[in-house]
VEXKOL-629981 format. One line per field, with one value per atom (N, C-alpha, C, O): residue number from 1; residue in three letters; atom name; x, y, z. Coordinates in pm, 1 decimal. Example, Ala and Ser with C-alpha at 12.3 -4.5 7.8 and 13.67 -1.06 7.14 Angstrom:
! residues 2
resi: c(1, 1, 1, 1, 2, 2, 2, 2)
resn: c(ALA, ALA, ALA, ALA, SER, SER, SER, SER)
name: c(N, CA, C, O, N, CA, C, O)
px: c(1319.0, 1230.0, 1320.0, 1423.6, 1285.0, 1367.0, 1290.0, 1340.9)
py: c(-569.0, -450.0, -330.0, -331.9, -225.0, -106.0, 3.0, 113.8)
pz: c(780.0, 780.0, 780.0, 846.5, 708.0, 714.0, 787.0, 803.9)
***
This chain:
! residues 136
resi: c(1, 1, 1, 1, 2, 2, 2, 2, 3, 3, 3, 3, 4, 4, 4, 4, 5, 5, 5, 5, 6, 6, 6, 6, 7, 7, 7, 7, 8, 8, 8, 8, 9, 9, 9, 9, 10, 10, 10, 10, 11, 11, 11, 11, 12, 12, 12, 12, 13, 13, 13, 13, 14, 14, 14, 14, 15, 15, 15, 15, 16, 16, 16, 16, 17, 17, 17, 17, 18, 18, 18, 18, 19, 19, 19, 19, 20, 20, 20, 20, 21, 21, 21, 21, 22, 22, 22, 22, 23, 23, 23, 23, 24, 24, 24, 24, 25, 25, 25, 25, 26, 26, 26, 26, 27, 27, 27, 27, 28, 28, 28, 28, 29, 29, 29, 29, 30, 30, 30, 30, 31, 31, 31, 31, 32, 32, 32, 32, 33, 33, 33, 33, 34, 34, 34, 34, 35, 35, 35, 35, 36, 36, 36, 36, 37, 37, 37, 37, 38, 38, 38, 38, 39, 39, 39, 39, 40, 40, 40, 40, 41, 41, 41, 41, 42, 42, 42, 42, 43, 43, 43, 43, 44, 44, 44, 44, 45, 45, 45, 45, 46, 46, 46, 46, 47, 47, 47, 47, 48, 48, 48, 48, 49, 49, 49, 49, 50, 50, 50, 50, 51, 51, 51, 51, 52, 52, 52, 52, 53, 53, 53, 53, 54, 54, 54, 54, 55, 55, 55, 55, 56, 56, 56, 56, 57, 57, 57, 57, 58, 58, 58, 58, 59, 59, 59, 59, 60, 60, 60, 60, 61, 61, 61, 61, 62, 62, 62, 62, 63, 63, 63, 63, 64, 64, 64, 64, 65, 65, 65, 65, 66, 66, 66, 66, 67, 67, 67, 67, 68, 68, 68, 68, 69, 69, 69, 69, 70, 70, 70, 70, 71, 71, 71, 71, 72, 72, 72, 72, 73, 73, 73, 73, 74, 74, 74, 74, 75, 75, 75, 75, 76, 76, 76, 76, 77, 77, 77, 77, 78, 78, 78, 78, 79, 79, 79, 79, 80, 80, 80, 80, 81, 81, 81, 81, 82, 82, 82, 82, 83, 83, 83, 83, 84, 84, 84, 84, 85, 85, 85, 85, 86, 86, 86, 86, 87, 87, 87, 87, 88, 88, 88, 88, 89, 89, 89, 89, 90, 90, 90, 90, 91, 91, 91, 91, 92, 92, 92, 92, 93, 93, 93, 93, 94, 94, 94, 94, 95, 95, 95, 95, 96, 96, 96, 96, 97, 97, 97, 97, 98, 98, 98, 98, 99, 99, 99, 99, 100, 100, 100, 100, 101, 101, 101, 101, 102, 102, 102, 102, 103, 103, 103, 103, 104, 104, 104, 104, 105, 105, 105, 105, 106, 106, 106, 106, 107, 107, 107, 107, 108, 108, 108, 108, 109, 109, 109, 109, 110, 110, 110, 110, 111, 111, 111, 111, 112, 112, 112, 112, 113, 113, 113, 113, 114, 114, 114, 114, 115, 115, 115, 115, 116, 116, 116, 116, 117, 117, 117, 117, 118, 118, 118, 118, 119, 119, 119, 119, 120, 120, 120, 120, 121, 121, 121, 121, 122, 122, 122, 122, 123, 123, 123, 123, 124, 124, 124, 124, 125, 125, 125, 125, 126, 126, 126, 126, 127, 127, 127, 127, 128, 128, 128, 128, 129, 129, 129, 129, 130, 130, 130, 130, 131, 131, 131, 131, 132, 132, 132, 132, 133, 133, 133, 133, 134, 134, 134, 134, 135, 135, 135, 135, 136, 136, 136, 136)
resn: c(MET, MET, MET, MET, PRO, PRO, PRO, PRO, LYS, LYS, LYS, LYS, GLU, GLU, GLU, GLU, GLU, GLU, GLU, GLU, THR, THR, THR, THR, THR, THR, THR, THR, PRO, PRO, PRO, PRO, SER, SER, SER, SER, GLU, GLU, GLU, GLU, SER, SER, SER, SER, GLU, GLU, GLU, GLU, TRP, TRP, TRP, TRP, ALA, ALA, ALA, ALA, VAL, VAL, VAL, VAL, MET, MET, MET, MET, GLU, GLU, GLU, GLU, ILE, ILE, ILE, ILE, LEU, LEU, LEU, LEU, TRP, TRP, TRP, TRP, GLU, GLU, GLU, GLU, GLU, GLU, GLU, GLU, GLU, GLU, GLU, GLU, ASN, ASN, ASN, ASN, CYS, CYS, CYS, CYS, LEU, LEU, LEU, LEU, THR, THR, THR, THR, SER, SER, SER, SER, ALA, ALA, ALA, ALA, GLU, GLU, GLU, GLU, ILE, ILE, ILE, ILE, ILE, ILE, ILE, ILE, GLU, GLU, GLU, GLU, LYS, LYS, LYS, LYS, LEU, LEU, LEU, LEU, GLN, GLN, GLN, GLN, GLY, GLY, GLY, GLY, SER, SER, SER, SER, MET, MET, MET, MET, ALA, ALA, ALA, ALA, SER, SER, SER, SER, LYS, LYS, LYS, LYS, MET, MET, MET, MET, VAL, VAL, VAL, VAL, ARG, ARG, ARG, ARG, VAL, VAL, VAL, VAL, LEU, LEU, LEU, LEU, LEU, LEU, LEU, LEU, ASN, ASN, ASN, ASN, ARG, ARG, ARG, ARG, LEU, LEU, LEU, LEU, TYR, TYR, TYR, TYR, LYS, LYS, LYS, LYS, LYS, LYS, LYS, LYS, LYS, LYS, LYS, LYS, ILE, ILE, ILE, ILE, ILE, ILE, ILE, ILE, ASP, ASP, ASP, ASP, TYR, TYR, TYR, TYR, VAL, VAL, VAL, VAL, SER, SER, SER, SER, ASP, ASP, ASP, ASP, LYS, LYS, LYS, LYS, LYS, LYS, LYS, LYS, ASP, ASP, ASP, ASP, ALA, ALA, ALA, ALA, ARG, ARG, ARG, ARG, VAL, VAL, VAL, VAL, TYR, TYR, TYR, TYR, ARG, ARG, ARG, ARG, TYR, TYR, TYR, TYR, PHE, PHE, PHE, PHE, PRO, PRO, PRO, PRO, LEU, LEU, LEU, LEU, LYS, LYS, LYS, LYS, SER, SER, SER, SER, ARG, ARG, ARG, ARG, GLU, GLU, GLU, GLU, LYS, LYS, LYS, LYS, CYS, CYS, CYS, CYS, LEU, LEU, LEU, LEU, GLN, GLN, GLN, GLN, GLU, GLU, GLU, GLU, LYS, LYS, LYS, LYS, SER, SER, SER, SER, ARG, ARG, ARG, ARG, ARG, ARG, ARG, ARG, PHE, PHE, PHE, PHE, ALA, ALA, ALA, ALA, ASP, ASP, ASP, ASP, SER, SER, SER, SER, TYR, TYR, TYR, TYR, PHE, PHE, PHE, PHE, SER, SER, SER, SER, GLY, GLY, GLY, GLY, SER, SER, SER, SER, GLY, GLY, GLY, GLY, ALA, ALA, ALA, ALA, ASN, ASN, ASN, ASN, ALA, ALA, ALA, ALA, PHE, PHE, PHE, PHE, ALA, ALA, ALA, ALA, ALA, ALA, ALA, ALA, LEU, LEU, LEU, LEU, LEU, LEU, LEU, LEU, ARG, ARG, ARG, ARG, ASN, ASN, ASN, ASN, ILE, ILE, ILE, ILE, THR, THR, THR, THR, LEU, LEU, LEU, LEU, THR, THR, THR, THR, GLU, GLU, GLU, GLU, GLU, GLU, GLU, GLU, GLN, GLN, GLN, GLN, ILE, ILE, ILE, ILE, GLN, GLN, GLN, GLN, GLU, GLU, GLU, GLU, LEU, LEU, LEU, LEU, GLU, GLU, GLU, GLU, GLY, GLY, GLY, GLY, ILE, ILE, ILE, ILE, ILE, ILE, ILE, ILE, GLU, GLU, GLU, GLU, GLU, GLU, GLU, GLU, ASN, ASN, ASN, ASN, LYS, LYS, LYS, LYS, GLY, GLY, GLY, GLY, LYS, LYS, LYS, LYS, HIS, HIS, HIS, HIS, SER, SER, SER, SER, GLU, GLU, GLU, GLU, GLY, GLY, GLY, GLY, ARG, ARG, ARG, ARG, ARG, ARG, ARG, ARG, LYS, LYS, LYS, LYS, HIS, HIS, HIS, HIS)
name: c(N, CA, C, O, N, CA, C, O, N, CA, C, O, N, CA, C, O, N, CA, C, O, N, CA, C, O, N, CA, C, O, N, CA, C, O, N, CA, C, O, N, CA, C, O, N, CA, C, O, N, CA, C, O, N, CA, C, O, N, CA, C, O, N, CA, C, O, N, CA, C, O, N, CA, C, O, N, CA, C, O, N, CA, C, O, N, CA, C, O, N, CA, C, O, N, CA, C, O, N, CA, C, O, N, CA, C, O, N, CA, C, O, N, CA, C, O, N, CA, C, O, N, CA, C, O, N, CA, C, O, N, CA, C, O, N, CA, C, O, N, CA, C, O, N, CA, C, O, N, CA, C, O, N, CA, C, O, N, CA, C, O, N, CA, C, O, N, CA, C, O, N, CA, C, O, N, CA, C, O, N, CA, C, O, N, CA, C, O, N, CA, C, O, N, CA, C, O, N, CA, C, O, N, CA, C, O, N, CA, C, O, N, CA, C, O, N, CA, C, O, N, CA, C, O, N, CA, C, O, N, CA, C, O, N, CA, C, O, N, CA, C, O, N, CA, C, O, N, CA, C, O, N, CA, C, O, N, CA, C, O, N, CA, C, O, N, CA, C, O, N, CA, C, O, N, CA, C, O, N, CA, C, O, N, CA, C, O, N, CA, C, O, N, CA, C, O, N, CA, C, O, N, CA, C, O, N, CA, C, O, N, CA, C, O, N, CA, C, O, N, CA, C, O, N, CA, C, O, N, CA, C, O, N, CA, C, O, N, CA, C, O, N, CA, C, O, N, CA, C, O, N, CA, C, O, N, CA, C, O, N, CA, C, O, N, CA, C, O, N, CA, C, O, N, CA, C, O, N, CA, C, O, N, CA, C, O, N, CA, C, O, N, CA, C, O, N, CA, C, O, N, CA, C, O, N, CA, C, O, N, CA, C, O, N, CA, C, O, N, CA, C, O, N, CA, C, O, N, CA, C, O, N, CA, C, O, N, CA, C, O, N, CA, C, O, N, CA, C, O, N, CA, C, O, N, CA, C, O, N, CA, C, O, N, CA, C, O, N, CA, C, O, N, CA, C, O, N, CA, C, O, N, CA, C, O, N, CA, C, O, N, CA, C, O, N, CA, C, O, N, CA, C, O, N, CA, C, O, N, CA, C, O, N, CA, C, O, N, CA, C, O, N, CA, C, O, N, CA, C, O, N, CA, C, O, N, CA, C, O, N, CA, C, O, N, CA, C, O, N, CA, C, O, N, CA, C, O, N, CA, C, O, N, CA, C, O, N, CA, C, O, N, CA, C, O, N, CA, C, O, N, CA, C, O, N, CA, C, O, N, CA, C, O, N, CA, C, O, N, CA, C, O, N, CA, C, O, N, CA, C, O)
px: c(-1735.9, -1875.3, -1965.4, -1951.0, -2058.8, -2143.4, -2235.6, -2281.1, -2261.5, -2354.0, -2494.0, -2533.8, -2567.4, -2706.2, -2788.6, -2778.1, -2869.9, -2952.3, -3063.3, -3135.4, -3075.4, -3177.4, -3270.6, -3348.2, -3262.0, -3350.2, -3435.5, -3397.9, -3549.1, -3635.7, -3573.5, -3511.4, -3592.0, -3553.2, -3652.8, -3747.5, -3632.0, -3723.1, -3865.9, -3960.8, -3881.9, -4015.8, -4076.8, -4195.3, -3995.2, -4043.5, -4083.8, -4174.5, -4016.1, -4045.2, -4189.5, -4254.9, -4239.8, -4378.8, -4476.4, -4575.8, -4448.1, -4532.1, -4519.6, -4619.0, -4397.8, -4375.5, -4448.0, -4501.7, -4450.2, -4521.2, -4667.1, -4722.0, -4728.9, -4868.5, -4878.5, -4965.8, -4789.0, -4793.4, -4763.1, -4824.2, -4670.1, -4636.6, -4751.7, -4769.9, -4829.2, -4939.8, -5059.0, -5138.5, -5071.3, -5187.1, -5162.6, -5050.5, -5267.9, -5258.1, -5287.7, -5244.3, -5361.9, -5400.7, -5318.0, -5261.4, -5311.7, -5247.1, -5328.9, -5451.3, -5261.7, -5330.2, -5307.1, -5200.5, -5407.4, -5391.9, -5322.1, -5314.2, -5271.4, -5208.7, -5310.7, -5275.8, -5436.5, -5541.5, -5562.8, -5582.0, -5559.3, -5576.4, -5457.8, -5474.7, -5339.2, -5219.5, -5226.6, -5198.5, -5264.4, -5278.2, -5378.6, -5354.9, -5489.6, -5593.1, -5538.3, -5564.4, -5462.9, -5409.0, -5300.6, -5276.5, -5235.8, -5135.3, -5200.8, -5131.9, -5331.5, -5412.5, -5359.6, -5347.7, -5328.3, -5288.0, -5147.2, -5110.0, -5068.2, -4931.4, -4838.0, -4725.0, -4886.8, -4807.4, -4898.0, -5010.1, -4850.2, -4927.3, -4940.1, -4849.4, -5053.1, -5077.8, -4971.4, -4931.2, -4926.2, -4823.5, -4693.6, -4625.2, -4660.9, -4539.7, -4549.8, -4452.0, -4666.0, -4685.4, -4661.0, -4596.5, -4711.5, -4691.3, -4543.3, -4494.3, -4473.0, -4328.9, -4256.0, -4168.6, -4293.0, -4229.1, -4258.2, -4169.9, -4380.4, -4415.1, -4328.8, -4281.8, -4308.6, -4225.5, -4080.7, -4017.5, -4028.6, -3891.5, -3878.8, -3782.7, -3976.4, -3974.5, -3980.6, -3916.3, -4057.8, -4067.4, -3931.1, -3885.7, -3867.1, -3736.6, -3629.5, -3536.5, -3642.4, -3547.8, -3580.2, -3508.2, -3689.6, -3735.3, -3773.7, -3753.2, -3829.9, -3877.6, -4026.5, -4077.3, -4095.7, -4237.8, -4260.6, -4174.3, -4378.0, -4422.2, -4570.8, -4630.0, -4630.0, -4772.5, -4836.7, -4770.0, -4967.7, -5049.5, -5158.8, -5196.8, -5209.2, -5321.2, -5449.3, -5469.3, -5534.8, -5663.7, -5746.4, -5744.9, -5817.8, -5897.5, -6011.9, -6051.5, -6065.2, -6178.7, -6136.3, -6209.5, -6017.7, -5970.2, -5818.9, -5744.1, -5774.2, -5632.2, -5546.3, -5423.8, -5609.3, -5533.2, -5497.3, -5416.9, -5556.1, -5531.4, -5432.8, -5451.2, -5327.9, -5227.4, -5250.4, -5288.6, -5226.0, -5233.8, -5092.8, -5033.2, -5041.3, -4902.6, -4890.3, -4980.0, -4777.2, -4748.3, -4596.9, -4520.1, -4553.6, -4409.5, -4342.9, -4399.2, -4223.3, -4139.7, -4042.7, -4006.3, -4001.2, -3907.9, -3982.4, -4066.0, -3951.5, -4012.3, -3950.1, -3842.6, -4019.8, -3967.9, -3833.5, -3737.7, -3827.8, -3706.7, -3588.1, -3477.3, -3611.7, -3504.6, -3456.4, -3336.2, -3549.7, -3512.1, -3434.2, -3336.2, -3477.0, -3404.8, -3264.0, -3168.1, -3253.1, -3122.6, -3028.9, -2913.7, -3078.9, -2997.6, -2963.4, -2850.7, -3061.9, -3041.5, -2934.8, -2848.2, -2941.2, -2844.3, -2703.4, -2606.7, -2693.5, -2563.4, -2504.9, -2386.3, -2588.7, -2542.4, -2499.3, -2401.5, -2573.8, -2540.8, -2402.6, -2318.4, -2380.2, -2250.0, -2139.4, -2031.1, -2165.8, -2066.1, -2033.4, -1917.0, -2137.0, -2119.5, -2054.9, -1970.5, -2093.4, -2051.1, -1951.4, -1891.4, -1933.4, -1846.4, -1749.3, -1710.5, -1710.1, -1614.6, -1649.9, -1562.0, -1779.5, -1825.5, -1832.3, -1870.1, -1796.2, -1795.3, -1933.3, -1976.7, -2000.5, -2130.2, -2117.1, -2205.7, -2007.0, -1984.4, -1973.7, -2031.0, -1900.7, -1887.7, -2020.9, -2053.6, -2097.5, -2229.5, -2320.8, -2390.6, -2319.8, -2400.7, -2363.3, -2450.8, -2233.5, -2185.4, -2226.6, -2267.9, -2215.8, -2254.0, -2402.2, -2440.4, -2484.6, -2628.2, -2657.1, -2737.3, -2592.5, -2615.5, -2575.1, -2637.6, -2471.1, -2424.6, -2523.6, -2518.4, -2611.9, -2700.6, -2846.1, -2932.1, -2875.0, -3012.9, -3016.1, -2916.7, -3131.2, -3152.9, -3241.9, -3348.7, -3197.6, -3270.5, -3343.9, -3298.6, -3457.2, -3528.7, -3460.7, -3382.0, -3490.7, -3435.1, -3474.9, -3394.7, -3598.5, -3647.0, -3567.4, -3532.9, -3538.4, -3460.5, -3318.0, -3260.9, -3261.4, -3126.2, -3123.9, -3032.3, -3224.2, -3231.6, -3246.5, -3186.5, -3326.3, -3343.7, -3210.4, -3175.7, -3135.9, -3005.5, -2906.1, -2827.5, -2909.5, -2821.3, -2851.4, -2760.3, -2979.3, -3018.3, -2965.1, -2918.8, -2971.8, -2920.9, -2769.8, -2716.8, -2700.9, -2555.0, -2519.7, -2427.7, -2591.6, -2566.7, -2591.6, -2515.4, -2698.6, -2730.9, -2617.6, -2579.1, -2564.7, -2456.6, -2328.9, -2254.9, -2302.9, -2185.9, -2195.8, -2096.2, -2316.0, -2338.0, -2307.8, -2247.0, -2349.9, -2322.4, -2172.9, -2119.6, -2105.5, -1962.2, -1884.3, -1793.0, -1920.3, -1847.8, -1879.5, -1793.6, -1999.8, -2033.5, -1949.0, -1903.9, -1927.4, -1846.2, -1703.0, -1640.8, -1649.8, -1512.4, -1500.0, -1398.5, -1603.3, -1599.7, -1601.7, -1548.4, -1661.6, -1673.7, -1541.9, -1523.6, -1449.8, -1323.8, -1221.6, -1110.9)
py: c(-634.2, -614.9, -677.3, -645.7, -766.1, -832.7, -734.7, -635.3, -767.0, -685.5, -696.3, -801.8, -587.8, -588.9, -679.3, -671.7, -764.2, -858.3, -781.7, -702.6, -806.3, -736.8, -834.3, -795.8, -961.7, -1062.7, -1123.8, -1119.0, -1180.8, -1240.5, -1365.0, -1446.8, -1377.1, -1499.7, -1608.9, -1582.8, -1729.3, -1839.7, -1808.7, -1831.8, -1756.8, -1722.0, -1607.5, -1609.9, -1507.7, -1393.3, -1435.8, -1377.8, -1536.4, -1584.2, -1632.2, -1610.1, -1697.8, -1746.6, -1630.2, -1641.2, -1519.7, -1399.7, -1341.6, -1300.9, -1338.1, -1283.6, -1365.3, -1308.9, -1496.9, -1582.0, -1537.9, -1534.2, -1504.9, -1458.3, -1326.5, -1310.5, -1232.6, -1101.1, -1110.6, -1039.8, -1196.9, -1211.8, -1272.2, -1240.7, -1358.5, -1424.8, -1332.1, -1354.5, -1229.6, -1139.9, -1022.7, -973.5, -980.1, -860.6, -734.7, -625.2, -751.2, -637.4, -632.3, -732.9, -514.3, -498.4, -574.9, -583.0, -630.8, -708.7, -651.1, -596.5, -663.6, -626.0, -740.2, -851.6, -712.4, -820.0, -929.6, -1047.6, -892.1, -991.5, -1083.3, -1203.8, -1027.2, -1108.2, -1202.7, -1317.0, -1153.8, -1237.9, -1352.6, -1467.7, -1320.1, -1421.9, -1528.3, -1647.7, -1485.3, -1578.7, -1670.8, -1791.1, -1614.7, -1694.5, -1792.0, -1893.9, -1760.9, -1852.0, -1969.7, -2062.5, -1966.3, -2075.1, -2129.9, -2251.2, -2040.0, -2081.5, -2135.7, -2186.3, -2126.6, -2178.7, -2086.6, -2123.8, -1965.0, -1867.8, -1786.0, -1752.2, -1754.5, -1670.5, -1529.9, -1481.0, -1465.9, -1332.4, -1231.5, -1145.9, -1241.1, -1148.4, -1167.9, -1071.2, -1293.2, -1322.8, -1265.7, -1212.1, -1276.6, -1221.7, -1071.1, -1017.4, -1003.8, -858.1, -823.5, -725.1, -903.8, -883.7, -901.0, -821.6, -1005.3, -1031.6, -920.2, -880.9, -869.4, -757.7, -635.7, -566.3, -610.7, -498.0, -517.5, -423.2, -639.0, -667.4, -649.1, -589.4, -700.8, -687.8, -541.1, -500.9, -462.1, -318.6, -251.4, -170.4, -285.9, -226.7, -265.4, -188.7, -384.0, -429.1, -370.6, -394.0, -294.2, -232.8, -338.2, -319.5, -449.1, -554.3, -535.3, -572.9, -476.7, -444.4, -299.9, -236.1, -249.7, -118.0, -129.8, -236.4, -21.7, -25.3, 108.6, 211.6, 104.1, 224.8, 212.5, 101.9, 325.8, 323.6, 291.5, 335.2, 215.1, 179.6, 306.3, 395.1, 315.2, 435.1, 454.8, 568.2, 345.9, 355.7, 369.1, 425.8, 316.9, 320.1, 339.6, 245.9, 460.6, 495.5, 415.9, 414.9, 349.0, 267.5, 130.6, 57.4, 96.8, -32.9, -13.1, 73.4, -95.3, -88.2, -199.2, -311.0, -165.1, -262.8, -277.3, -180.7, -399.2, -427.7, -475.0, -539.5, -441.4, -486.0, -501.6, -433.5, -591.3, -614.6, -502.0, -450.2, -466.1, -373.4, -451.8, -407.6, -569.4, -654.3, -775.1, -834.1, -810.5, -928.7, -1056.2, -1053.6, -1165.6, -1297.0, -1321.0, -1368.1, -1288.4, -1310.1, -1231.9, -1284.8, -1106.2, -1022.8, -1079.9, -1084.0, -1123.6, -1182.2, -1311.6, -1336.1, -1394.8, -1519.4, -1490.5, -1557.9, -1390.4, -1351.6, -1307.2, -1350.3, -1221.5, -1171.9, -1283.9, -1292.2, -1370.4, -1482.1, -1577.2, -1623.7, -1605.7, -1694.8, -1636.1, -1706.9, -1506.9, -1439.6, -1445.9, -1474.2, -1419.5, -1423.7, -1565.2, -1583.9, -1665.3, -1805.1, -1837.6, -1894.5, -1801.4, -1826.8, -1751.0, -1805.4, -1626.7, -1546.4, -1606.5, -1613.2, -1650.3, -1699.8, -1837.7, -1862.0, -1927.2, -2066.3, -2114.0, -2220.4, -2037.2, -2081.2, -1971.9, -1965.8, -1885.9, -1777.7, -1697.8, -1652.5, -1681.2, -1601.2, -1675.5, -1617.3, -1803.2, -1879.2, -1936.3, -2034.0, -1873.9, -1924.4, -2063.1, -2146.9, -2087.7, -2218.1, -2328.6, -2436.1, -2303.0, -2404.0, -2427.7, -2541.4, -2321.7, -2336.1, -2418.2, -2508.3, -2386.8, -2456.3, -2604.6, -2691.2, -2633.1, -2771.7, -2849.0, -2964.6, -2786.7, -2853.9, -2889.4, -2998.1, -2799.3, -2826.6, -2938.8, -3027.8, -2934.7, -3036.2, -3176.2, -3275.0, -3184.2, -3315.2, -3379.8, -3500.7, -3301.3, -3351.8, -3365.4, -3391.2, -3348.4, -3363.1, -3443.6, -3452.7, -3500.9, -3572.1, -3484.8, -3441.0, -3460.1, -3372.4, -3452.3, -3558.8, -3399.3, -3457.6, -3408.8, -3314.1, -3472.5, -3431.0, -3286.0, -3208.3, -3251.3, -3114.4, -3012.9, -2905.8, -3046.4, -2956.5, -2941.5, -2832.5, -3051.7, -3046.3, -2953.8, -2872.9, -2965.6, -2878.7, -2732.2, -2643.8, -2707.2, -2569.9, -2514.3, -2400.1, -2594.7, -2551.1, -2529.7, -2435.0, -2616.9, -2598.7, -2466.7, -2398.0, -2431.9, -2304.4, -2186.2, -2087.7, -2196.0, -2089.3, -2075.8, -1964.8, -2189.6, -2186.9, -2122.2, -2040.7, -2157.8, -2098.0, -1947.0, -1868.8, -1908.2, -1765.5, -1694.1, -1583.1, -1759.0, -1701.0, -1690.5, -1592.8, -1790.2, -1784.4, -1662.7, -1594.7, -1635.6, -1519.6, -1389.6, -1299.1, -1380.0, -1259.2, -1243.3, -1132.6, -1355.0, -1351.9, -1305.5, -1223.7, -1357.4, -1318.0, -1173.7, -1105.5, -1125.7, -984.5, -893.9, -788.5, -934.4, -856.6, -843.3, -738.5, -949.9, -946.9, -853.1, -785.2, -849.4, -763.5, -615.5, -532.7, -581.3, -440.7, -383.7, -262.0, -471.1, -422.8, -390.6, -348.9)
pz: c(674.9, 712.5, 605.3, 487.2, 645.5, 546.4, 475.0, 531.6, 347.9, 269.3, 327.8, 377.2, 321.7, 367.9, 276.4, 154.0, 336.8, 259.4, 187.8, 248.7, 58.7, -21.6, -92.0, -179.5, -52.6, -111.0, -0.3, 116.8, -36.4, 65.5, 128.3, 60.4, 260.9, 330.5, 291.5, 217.4, 340.5, 308.1, 353.5, 278.5, 474.9, 525.1, 445.6, 412.3, 415.6, 338.4, 197.2, 137.5, 145.2, 9.8, -0.4, -102.3, 104.4, 103.8, 88.1, 16.3, 154.7, 143.6, 2.6, -57.5, -48.8, -182.7, -288.8, -384.1, -273.5, -370.8, -383.3, -493.4, -271.1, -270.9, -348.1, -433.4, -317.9, -382.9, -532.4, -612.4, -570.3, -712.6, -791.5, -909.1, -727.8, -797.5, -820.6, -911.8, -739.4, -746.1, -840.2, -853.1, -904.5, -988.9, -908.2, -944.1, -799.1, -716.1, -588.7, -546.0, -528.6, -399.0, -295.1, -305.9, -194.7, -92.1, 46.0, 74.6, 131.7, 271.8, 344.2, 292.5, 464.2, 541.4, 571.2, 571.5, 596.4, 624.1, 503.7, 520.0, 384.2, 262.9, 242.3, 199.7, 273.0, 261.3, 361.8, 328.2, 484.9, 590.0, 547.5, 565.9, 491.4, 445.1, 335.8, 337.1, 241.6, 131.0, 177.7, 112.9, 289.4, 345.1, 417.7, 460.1, 432.0, 487.4, 619.5, 637.2, 711.2, 845.0, 857.2, 963.1, 752.2, 759.7, 838.8, 870.4, 870.8, 945.2, 1035.7, 997.8, 1154.2, 1246.2, 1188.3, 1120.9, 1215.0, 1159.1, 1202.6, 1123.8, 1327.0, 1374.9, 1295.7, 1262.3, 1266.6, 1189.7, 1048.3, 996.1, 986.9, 852.1, 854.5, 764.5, 955.4, 965.3, 985.6, 930.3, 1064.1, 1083.3, 949.5, 914.5, 875.9, 746.5, 646.5, 570.3, 646.1, 557.4, 589.6, 499.5, 717.6, 759.7, 713.3, 665.6, 727.4, 682.0, 531.0, 482.6, 457.7, 311.2, 269.3, 172.3, 342.3, 314.9, 339.4, 258.6, 451.1, 483.5, 381.9, 357.0, 323.3, 220.8, 83.0, -14.0, 76.0, -49.9, -154.9, -274.8, -105.9, -195.0, -221.5, -327.2, -124.4, -139.7, -99.4, -39.0, -133.8, -89.0, -59.3, -76.1, -15.7, 15.2, -14.5, -24.5, -28.1, -39.1, 65.3, 103.8, 110.9, 205.4, 130.4, 17.1, 194.7, 136.2, 116.4, 201.7, 5.7, -24.5, 74.0, 101.1, 127.6, 219.8, 365.5, 446.6, 399.4, 537.9, 536.8, 508.8, 567.2, 560.0, 658.2, 646.0, 755.6, 851.6, 793.7, 851.6, 680.9, 616.5, 501.6, 415.9, 501.7, 395.4, 294.5, 329.2, 168.3, 59.6, 2.2, -45.6, 8.1, -28.7, -173.0, -227.2, -233.5, -369.8, -385.7, -317.8, -475.6, -493.9, -573.3, -669.7, -531.2, -608.2, -696.2, -805.2, -647.2, -721.9, -776.1, -707.6, -897.6, -959.3, -901.9, -842.1, -921.5, -881.4, -952.3, -890.8, -1081.1, -1159.9, -1103.5, -1093.5, -1066.8, -1011.1, -877.7, -851.6, -793.6, -664.3, -683.7, -613.4, -778.6, -807.0, -857.6, -820.1, -942.3, -996.7, -883.2, -876.7, -794.9, -683.6, -585.8, -537.0, -557.3, -464.9, -520.4, -446.2, -649.7, -714.2, -707.5, -679.7, -733.0, -728.6, -587.5, -570.3, -486.2, -346.7, -308.5, -236.1, -358.3, -331.3, -387.9, -318.5, -512.8, -576.3, -503.3, -481.3, -465.8, -394.4, -257.9, -218.7, -185.8, -48.8, -41.3, 45.0, -130.4, -117.0, -222.5, -207.0, -328.3, -437.4, -480.6, -597.2, -387.5, -414.2, -538.6, -611.9, -561.3, -673.9, -806.0, -907.7, -806.2, -931.4, -961.9, -900.9, -1056.8, -1100.9, -1161.7, -1145.3, -1231.9, -1295.6, -1190.8, -1208.3, -1081.8, -976.1, -905.5, -871.4, -883.7, -820.7, -911.0, -864.7, -1038.5, -1137.9, -1143.2, -1145.0, -1145.8, -1151.8, -1026.6, -1036.2, -910.5, -785.8, -786.1, -742.7, -834.3, -842.1, -941.4, -913.2, -1056.2, -1159.6, -1114.2, -1152.7, -1032.9, -985.5, -888.5, -865.9, -832.3, -728.2, -770.1, -685.9, -898.3, -945.1, -1074.6, -1146.7, -1101.7, -1227.3, -1314.4, -1271.5, -1435.4, -1526.6, -1633.6, -1675.8, -1676.3, -1789.8, -1917.6, -1914.5, -2027.4, -2156.7, -2187.5, -2239.4, -2155.0, -2178.5, -2096.0, -2145.8, -1970.8, -1885.4, -1938.0, -1934.8, -1986.4, -2042.7, -2164.2, -2179.2, -2250.5, -2368.9, -2327.9, -2388.9, -2225.0, -2175.9, -2126.3, -2156.3, -2050.7, -2000.4, -2114.3, -2111.4, -2213.7, -2329.4, -2399.8, -2446.0, -2407.6, -2467.5, -2388.2, -2445.7, -2257.0, -2169.9, -2186.5, -2191.8, -2194.6, -2213.1, -2347.1, -2354.2, -2452.2, -2584.2, -2580.8, -2637.6, -2513.9, -2499.4, -2426.5, -2463.1, -2323.1, -2244.4, -2327.2, -2315.1, -2410.9, -2499.7, -2590.5, -2615.2, -2639.8, -2725.6, -2653.7, -2710.9, -2529.5, -2450.2, -2428.4, -2435.1, -2402.1, -2375.0, -2498.3, -2487.0, -2615.5, -2737.0, -2775.4, -2831.4, -2746.9, -2772.7, -2685.3, -2729.9, -2560.8, -2467.2, -2514.5, -2497.0, -2575.0, -2626.2, -2745.5, -2761.2, -2829.8, -2949.1, -2911.7, -2985.7, -2799.7, -2759.5, -2708.6, -2706.8, -2667.2, -2609.4, -2712.5, -2678.8)
***
């Protein structure tokens, strides 16, 4: 039985980008406005409901009108990216993050700055790995 999806789909991600960028809770109307017509209002409401069911967002009732909901993210962009990456590696690379990483690297051209950033991440990961060995 497949695991229940707990990360935003591609369409849901567009809604999440709006919520992550804002400091305040937003109504569905405000989200629709910020999407600048790229999605039908009914679809945005469906996506908000899905995100709520996945526990990625929550809402509070508006202080002036209890029928209006104000949405806010429960999960950060970083947490969603982390979970999405893990699911990608699990689904397409038998759980091997290294194989997923290698496949991505073979298909893109990196700048020197990006290469240095990745080298830093690899070094950081080596540190975590050696710390794990010392604890055993």
